[in-house]
C-alpha positions in Angstrom: 31.7 -9.4 -0.3 28.7 -7.8 -1.9 28.2 -8.7 -5.6 28.4 -5.8 -8.1 25.3 -6.4 -10.2 26.1 -3.5 -12.5 29.2 -5.4 -13.8 27.5 -8.8 -14.1 26.0 -10.2 -17.3 22.3 -9.6 -17.6 21.2 -13.0 -16.5 23.4 -12.9 -13.4 22.2 -9.4 -12.5 18.6 -10.3 -12.9 19.0 -13.4 -10.8 20.5 -11.2 -8.0 17.6 -8.8 -8.4 15.2 -11.8 -8.1 16.8 -12.8 -4.9 16.4 -9.2 -3.5 12.8 -9.2 -4.6 12.1 -12.4 -2.6 13.8 -10.9 0.5 11.8 -7.7 0.1 8.4 -9.3 -0.2 7.3 -8.0 3.2 8.7 -4.5 2.5 8.3 -4.0 -1.2 8.2 -0.2 -1.4 11.4 1.7 -2.2 13.5 2.8 -0.3 12.5 -0.1 2.0 12.0 1.4 5.5 13.1 -1.8 7.3 16.7 -1.4 6.0 17.4 1.9 7.5 18.3 3.6 10.8 16.6 4.6 14.0 15.4 8.2 14.4 14.7 10.2 17.5 11.5 12.2 17.9 13.5 15.4 17.7 15.0 14.2 14.4 11.5 13.4 13.0 10.2 16.9 14.1 13.2 18.5 12.3 12.5 16.5 9.2 8.9 17.7 9.1 9.7 21.3 9.9 12.0 21.3 6.9 9.4 19.6 4.7 6.6 22.0 5.7 8.9 24.9 4.9 9.7 23.3 1.5 5.9 22.9 0.8 5.2 26.5 1.7 8.2 27.7 -0.5 6.9 25.5 -3.4 10.1 23.4 -3.3 8.2 20.3 -2.5 4.9 18.9 -3.9 1.9 20.6 -2.4 -0.1 17.4 -1.7 0.0 16.2 1.9 -1.6 13.1 3.2 -2.6 11.9 6.7 -2.7 8.2 7.5 -4.2 6.7 10.7 -3.5 3.0 11.4 -6.0 0.9 13.4 -4.4 -2.6 13.9 -7.4 -4.4 15.3 -9.8 -7.0 13.8 -12.4 -9.3 15.3 -10.9 -12.2 13.4 -7.5 -12.9 11.8 -8.2 -14.3 8.3 -6.0 -17.1 6.9 -4.8 -15.0 4.0 -4.1 -11.8 5.9 -0.7 -10.2 5.6 -1.8 -6.9 7.2 -0.4 -5.5 10.5 -3.5 -6.5 12.5 -4.5 -8.8 15.4 -7.3 -9.6 17.7 -6.9 -7.6 21.0 -7.4 -9.4 24.3 -10.2 -7.0 25.3 -11.6 -3.7 24.0 -9.6 -1.7 26.5 -6.6 -2.4 24.4 -8.3 -0.4 21.6 -9.1 2.5 23.9 -5.5 2.6 25.1 -4.3 2.6 21.5 -6.7 5.5 20.7 -5.2 7.5 23.5 -1.8 6.8 22.0 -3.0 8.0 18.6 -4.3 11.2 20.1 -1.0 11.8 21.9 1.0 11.4 18.7 -1.4 13.8 16.9 -0.7 16.3 19.7 3.1 15.9 19.2 2.9 16.9 15.5 -0.1 19.2 15.2 1.7 22.5 15.7 4.3 21.7 13.0 1.5 21.4 10.5 -0.6 24.4 11.5 0.4 26.4 8.4 -0.4 23.8 5.8 -3.5 21.8 4.8 -3.9 18.1 4.4 -5.3 17.0 1.0 -6.2 13.4 2.1 -7.0 11.4 5.2 -6.9 7.6 5.2 -8.1 5.3 8.0 -6.5 1.9 7.4 -5.8 -1.3 9.2 -6.7 -3.8 10.4 -10.2 -2.7 10.4 -11.0 0.9 11.5 -14.7 -0.3 11.6 -13.6 -2.4 14.6 -14.0 0.7 16.8 -17.1 1.6 18.8 -19.2 4.5 17.6 -18.2 6.9 20.4 -14.5 6.1 20.0 -14.6 6.5 16.2 -16.5 9.8 16.6 -13.9 11.0 19.1 -11.1 10.1 16.7 -12.6 12.1 13.8 -13.2 15.1 16.1 -9.6 14.9 17.3 -8.2 14.9 13.8 -10.4 17.8 12.6 -9.6 19.9 15.6 -5.9 19.3 15.4 -5.1 19.6 11.6 -6.3 21.8 8.8 -8.1 19.5 6.4 -9.0 20.9 3.0 -12.7 21.1 2.2 -12.1 19.1 -1.0 -9.9 16.5 0.7 -10.5 12.8 0.1 -11.4 11.1 3.3 -10.9 7.3 2.9 -12.2 4.7 5.3 -11.6 0.9 5.3 -14.1 -1.5 6.8 -15.4 -5.1 6.6 -18.9 -6.5 6.0 -18.8 -8.0 9.5 -18.3 -4.6 11.2 -20.0 -2.0 9.0 -23.6 -1.2 9.8 -26.1 1.7 9.4 -24.8 3.3 12.6 -21.1 3.6 11.9 -21.8 4.2 8.2 -24.0 7.2 9.1 -21.2 8.5 11.4 -18.4 8.3 8.9 -20.7 9.9 6.2 -21.4 12.8 8.6 -17.6 13.2 9.1 -17.0 13.6 5.4 -15.9 10.1 4.3 -16.1 10.2 0.6 -14.4 6.9 -0.3 -15.3 3.7 1.4 -13.2 0.5 0.9 -15.1 -2.6 1.8 -12.7 -5.6 2.3 -14.9 -8.3 0.9 -12.2 -10.7 -0.4 -14.7 -13.5 -1.2 -18.5 -14.1 -1.0 -18.3 -17.9 -1.5 -19.6 -19.5 1.8 -17.1 -22.4 1.6 -14.1 -20.0 1.0 -15.3 -17.7 3.8 -15.5 -20.6 6.2 -12.0 -21.8 5.3 -10.4 -18.4 5.6 -12.2 -17.8 9.0 -14.0 -14.7 7.9 -17.3 -13.9 9.7 -19.4 -12.5 7.0 -22.1 -13.4 4.5 -23.0 -12.3 1.0 -26.2 -10.8 2.4 -24.2 -8.8 4.9 -22.0 -7.3 2.2 -24.9 -6.4 -0.1 -26.7 -4.7 2.8 -23.6 -2.7 3.8 -23.1 -1.6 0.2 -26.7 -0.5 -0.3 -26.7 1.4 3.0 -23.5 3.2 2.2 -25.0 4.2 -1.2 -28.2 5.4 0.5 -26.2 7.5 3.0 -24.5 9.3 0.1 -20.9 8.1 0.3 -19.8 9.0 -3.2 -17.3 6.3 -4.0 -17.2 2.7 -2.9 -14.2 0.5 -3.6 -14.4 -3.3 -3.3 -11.4 -5.5 -2.5 -11.4 -9.1 -3.9 -8.6 -11.7 -3.6 -8.0 -14.3 -6.2 -6.4 -17.7 -5.4 -7.8 -18.3 -1.9 -8.0 -21.8 -0.4 -11.1 -23.6 -1.6 -11.8 -20.9 -4.2 -12.8 -21.9 -7.7 -12.6 -19.8 -10.9 -16.4 -20.1 -11.1 -17.0 -18.8 -7.5 -14.5 -16.0 -7.9 -16.2 -14.8 -11.2 -19.5 -15.0 -9.4 -18.2 -12.7 -6.7 -17.0 -10.3 -9.3 -20.3 -10.3 -11.1 -22.1 -9.5 -7.8 -19.8 -6.6 -7.2 -20.2 -5.2 -10.7 -24.0 -5.5 -10.6 -24.1 -3.5 -7.4 -22.2 -0.7 -9.2 -18.9 -0.5 -7.3 -16.9 2.5 -8.3 -13.6 0.7 -8.2 -12.8 -3.0 -7.8 -9.3 -3.9 -6.5 -8.4 -7.5 -7.4 -5.2 -8.9 -5.9 -3.7 -12.4 -6.2 -3.2 -14.2 -2.9 0.5 -13.9 -2.0 1.5 -16.7 0.5 3.8 -14.6 2.7 5.5 -16.3 5.6 3.7 -14.4 8.3 0.1 -15.1 7.0 -1.8 -17.6 9.1 -2.1 -19.8 5.9 1.7 -20.2 5.8 2.1 -20.4 9.6 -0.2 -23.4 9.5 2.3 -25.1 7.2 0.2 -24.8 4.0 1.4 -24.1 0.5 -0.2 -23.2 -2.8 -0.7 -26.2 -4.9 0.0 -26.1 -8.7 -3.7 -26.2 -9.3 -4.3 -23.3 -6.9 -1.6 -21.3 -8.6 -3.0 -22.0 -12.1 -6.5 -21.0 -10.9 -5.1 -17.8 -9.4 -3.6 -16.9 -12.8 -6.9 -17.6 -14.6 -8.9 -15.5 -12.0 -6.7 -12.5 -12.3 -6.6 -12.7 -16.1 -10.3 -13.0 -16.4 -10.9 -10.2 -13.9 -8.7 -7.9 -16.0 -10.6 -8.8 -19.1 -14.0 -8.2 -17.5 -13.1 -5.0 -15.6 -11.7 -3.5 -18.8 -15.2 -3.8 -20.4 -16.9 -2.0 -17.5 -14.4 0.6 -16.2 -12.0 3.1 -17.5 -8.2 3.0 -16.8 -8.2 6.0 -14.5 -5.1 5.2 -12.4 -2.2 2.8 -11.8 -4.2 1.4 -8.9 -7.1 -0.2 -10.7 -9.7 0.6 -13.4 -12.7 2.6 -12.1 -15.8 4.4 -13.2 -14.6 8.0 -12.7 -11.3 9.7 -11.7 -12.8 10.5 -8.3 -13.0 6.8 -7.5 -9.3 6.4 -7.2 -7.4 6.5 -3.9 -5.8 9.9 -4.3 -3.5 9.4 -1.3 -1.9 6.4 -3.0 -1.9 8.2 -6.4 -0.3 11.4 -4.9 2.4 9.4 -3.3 3.2 7.5 -6.5 2.8 10.1 -9.1 4.0 13.2 -7.3 6.2 12.0 -4.4 3.8 13.8 -2.1 4.4 13.9 1.7 2.5 11.7 4.1 2.3 11.8 7.9 1.5 8.4 9.4 0.1 8.1 12.9 0.1 4.8 14.9 1.9 1.5 14.8 2.8 0.2 11.3 2.1 3.7 9.8 4.6 4.8 7.2 5.6 8.4 6.6 7.3 10.5 3.9 8.8 13.9 4.6 9.7 15.1 1.2 13.5 15.5 0.7 14.1 14.5 4.3 13.2 10.9 5.2 10.9 7.9 4.8 10.2 6.3 8.1 7.7 4.0 9.8 6.6 2.7 13.2 7.1 -1.0 14.0 4.6 -3.7 12.9 2.7 -5.0 15.8 2.2 -8.3 14.2 5.9 -9.0 14.3 6.1 -8.5 18.1 5.9 -11.6 20.3 4.6 -9.3 23.1 2.1 -6.6 22.1 2.9 -3.1 23.3 0.9 -1.5 26.2 0.4 1.7 24.1 1.7 4.0 26.7 4.6 5.5 24.9 4.9 6.7 21.3 6.1 3.9 19.0 9.8 4.2 17.8 10.7 5.7 14.4 13.0 4.0 11.9 13.7 4.6 8.2 15.8 6.0 5.5 17.2 9.5 5.0 16.0 11.4 2.0 17.7 13.4 -0.7 16.8 14.7 -4.1 18.6 11.7 -5.6 16.5 9.3 -3.6 13.3 11.2 -4.3 14.0 10.8 -8.1 14.7 7.0 -7.6 11.5 6.7 -5.6 9.6 8.4 -8.4 11.0 5.9 -11.0 10.2 3.0 -8.8 6.6 4.2 -8.4 6.0 5.0 -12.1 8.2 2.5 -14.0 5.4 0.0 -14.6 3.0 2.5 -16.1 5.4 4.9 -17.8 5.6 8.6 -17.3 6.2 12.1 -18.8 9.8 13.5 -18.9 8.3 17.0 -18.6 6.5 16.0 -15.4 9.7 14.5 -14.0 11.5 17.8 -14.9 8.8 19.9 -13.2 9.2 17.9 -10.0 12.9 17.7 -9.9 14.2 20.3 -12.3 16.2 17.7 -14.1 15.8 15.7 -17.3 15.4 12.0 -16.4 17.5 11.0 -19.5 20.4 13.0 -18.2 20.3 11.6 -14.7 19.5 7.9 -15.4 20.6 7.6 -19.0 22.5 4.3 -18.5 19.7 2.6 -16.6 16.9 3.7 -19.0 18.8 2.7 -22.1 19.7 -0.6 -20.6 16.0 -1.4 -20.2 15.3 0.0 -23.7 17.9 -2.5 -25.0 16.1 -5.3 -23.1 12.8 -4.4 -24.7 11.2 -3.3 -21.3 11.0 0.4 -22.1 10.6 2.7 -25.2 11.3 6.4 -25.3 9.1 8.5 -27.6 9.7 12.2 -27.2 8.2 13.2 -23.9 7.0 9.7 -22.9 8.8 6.9 -21.2 6.6 3.9 -22.3 6.8 0.7 -20.3 6.2 -2.8 -21.5 6.5 -4.3 -18.0 3.2 -5.9 -17.2 3.6 -8.4 -14.4 4.2 -7.1 -10.8 7.1 -9.5 -10.2 8.8 -8.3 -13.3 8.3 -4.7 -12.2 9.8 -5.5 -8.8 12.9 -7.0 -10.5 13.5 -4.4 -13.2 12.9 -1.5 -10.9 16.0 -2.4 -9.1 18.0 -1.0 -12.0 17.2 2.4 -10.4 18.1 1.5 -6.8 20.9 3.6 -5.4 24.1 1.7 -4.6 23.7 2.6 -0.9 20.2 1.0 -0.8 21.4 -2.2 -2.5 24.3 -2.4 -0.1 22.2 -1.9 3.0 19.6 -4.5 1.9 22.1 -7.1 0.8 24.2 -6.8 3.9 21.3 -8.2 5.9 20.8 -11.2 3.6 24.3 -11.8 2.2 24.7 -15.3 3.8 21.4 -16.5 2.2 22.5 -15.6 -1.4 23.8 -18.3 -3.8 24.4 -17.1 -7.3 24.0 -20.6 -8.6 20.4 -20.8 -7.5 17.6 -19.8 -9.9 15.3 -17.7 -7.8 12.6 -17.4 -10.4 10.8 -20.5 -9.2 10.2 -19.0 -5.7 9.0 -15.8 -7.3 6.5 -17.6 -9.4 5.0 -19.1 -6.2 4.8 -15.8 -4.4 3.4 -13.7 -7.3 0.7 -14.5 -9.8 2.2 -14.3 -13.3 -0.8 -12.2 -14.5 -0.6 -9.7 -11.6 
């Protein structure tokens, strides 16, 4: 029988929420697509027709994103948790691109009356693609959808793949935010994590992108990698800052079960975990001296440096059309859904048919809960919530909000809901106060046999998440 956390003492309830947090590590975004139902293509089309009408009638947020997933890499790094793999040959990639174009054709007429405000090429490594194929993909997107002239076009790449040729191409196609997945510049760490790149490669790529006029360059770094020292990590950060990165995204290495690191039977040692904490704490201190706090994503030089697709989803519950395997989508008021993760499949698909759809049905109630999940850690405006949902958050979630106020996690000051939740793992725990009973029930049903209320699940969480994240 499912426990009722609402009626349990605080410490029992939090331990139950810690258990759920551990189980949701691979799917940590509310409402958790993996714990839903299968949808047919006709259902998905109906969802989107309804959402597009809501956008046009100003009953849904006007922001609309497009996400394109490329699941290929030349090398699978030891730390990697992304949905990516090394294809057996390049023809696999060309077959996949044909599938992407077919999926675009399926949806393009539904969106002919609205414009996309952001386009994101993620992966994997979109820079894996050959020039002619990458060029063809851009042309297909621009000829199929209306993309606003001021849209943010985001592209992910690695120092191993990026060069003057493909950088010139993406610049010509309007890419105005480039994310370079550096992770580390320490030769010893690079060798251990099986990442084919050098510090010289990265610096050359960065300078070339700047010369070609790409306005914003974001750098991803990982803290707590195998063989990484605090000194080498801070040296990497110094290099990135000296180059003038517009935003630096530092994440602590999370040893998820499906990473090659964990599959090899490795675990984070106590020393590695302590070093990870120090690296993240020091990076926060250093970045705060160089950058402004422009978004919930990370500090940056100017507001234009932020990932607006991520920001729109979080701050405004905007809609997102995801194309390709692993891609997630949000049709406002209708559903959240995603395609399957290729990495989880023992036998990779042949990319002849559209990937299946699965997810969670939407409603105004679930949209409000999603908003609270997305904004709890940073705090938010009651007036903004009311503009989005035409309701006062204190009336809808009075019990949950005042419970967290009593616990010292929130403070309410007039229009502002102020948060004192700083660590990511704490946010993932306390955000569950706002989960709908249906979502809790669906998730716990899958893991019920694994739950033991006498076990303290905090220790496992401390291994997964850096305390300073």
